[in-house]
N, C-alpha and C positions, 0 to 999 in steps of 0.2 A: 594536462588535466581535460578530461572528457566534459562536454556537456551535460545537465542533467535537467530531467523535465519529472513532473508528477502533478498529482492533483491534492487539493486539501478538500475535502469532502465531510460533509455533514450528513448522516443519515437518522432519521428520526423514526422509531419504529420498534416492534418485538423483537428481541434478538436472543439466540440461543446458542450455546457450545455444541460444535460438530463434535459426536462421539463415535458416530458409527464407524467401524473399521475399514469398510469398502469405500465411504466417502471420504475419509482421511487420506487412503492410498490415492485415489482419484485426485484429490486436492493438492497432494504433494507433487503430482506430475504436470501441473498445468504453468508451471513457471511463473508462480508468484515469487517475487524477491522484496524484502524488507529494504529500507534504507538504512536501518541500522545494521552494523557490522554484525554482530551476534546472530546468530541462527534463531528463529523463531519457528515453532511448531504447534501453534495454538490457533485454532480456527474457530471463529462466531459467525453464525448465519444471521443476516439482518433482513427482516422484512419491512423495507421503508414504506413509511406511511407519506414521511416528507423528505426530499433529498436537494442538496445544493452543494455547489462548491465553485472551485475557481481552478485554473491552470498555474503551476508555478513551473518556471524554467528560468535558467541562468547559463549563459554561454561560458567558455572557457576562458576568453579574453577578459571578461566581465570578472570572471573568480580571480585571475591572475592581478588584476588591478587592486582587489579587495585585499588581497594577502600581502600587498607590498613589496 
């Protein structure tokens, strides 16, 4: 099992769905990957007024201990 890491982020500000076909095509090529297994193909643009977050990580040894 591999180590996983990511961020838990809260962004506060105006948001809008990305609908421009050229921008959607560009976003699909930049390597964004959801943690959820099923495909995601919906993009939201956020112009943050306030932004905070924390890093989440767990190593494979810790995952193995938790799974019994």
